[in-house]
N, C-alpha and C positions, 0 to 999 in steps of 0.2 A: 147792479145794473149791467146789462150786457152791452157789448160793443155796438151792435146794430142800433140800439136805442140812442146811444150817444152820437152816433153818426147822423141820425135823423135830426137830433136837437141842434147839433153844431156842425153843419156840413162844411167841409173844406177848411177846417180850423185845427189848430193845435189844442190839445187838452192835457191837463195835468191830472193823472189818475193814480189811485192806489190799488194794487193788485190784491184781490180778495181770494181768488181761486184760480189755479192753473194746473196744467198737467204737462209732463215731459214726454216727447216722442222723439227718440234718437237724439239729435243735437239741437232740437227746437223746443221752446217752451210755448205752449198754446195757452193764451190767457182766456179764461172762461167767464170770469166775473170781476168787475172793477167798481170802485167808488169814485165818482167824478168829484175832483177837488175844485177845479175851475177851468174855464176855457182861457186860451191865450191868443190874442189877435195879432200881436207883434212877433214876427219871426226871430228878431234879435232877443227878445225876452224869452221866447221858447227855447232858444239855444242856451241862454244863461240858466234857465230852470233845469234843462236837461243835464248840464254839467254839474249842477248842485244836487241832483236827485240821487238818492241812496236806497238800497234795499228794495222794498216793494213799491216805491214811488217812481213814476216815470212820465215823460212827455211823449205823446204819440199824435200823429196826424190822422184826422178822420177821413182822409182820402184813401187810406188803406182799408181794404175790405175785411181783413182779419187782423187780430192782434197776435202776432207771432214774433218771438224773439229768438235769435240765434244764440245758442250757448257755446261760448268759446272757452276752451281749457287752456290754461297757461302751459307753455312748453316746459318740460322738465330739464334740469341741468345735470350733466354727467360729471362725475369727479368726486373728490373727497370733500366732505362737508366739515 
């Protein structure tokens, strides 16, 4: 299912999705295809689900026009290991 379809079905809501297909451009991950797991109407529950999400599962708000994630790299440490 693409993001625009989910936005039409659940306007202005949080949704729990599983990423099926994505691509990387620079430091951004562009999500192309997702599986809708469920909608979340309570913002507190959405935050709780987001903190529990791992791997290819995430909570996103349908108010966003695109599903884009910023890829952050961990800073390296200098010194003797």
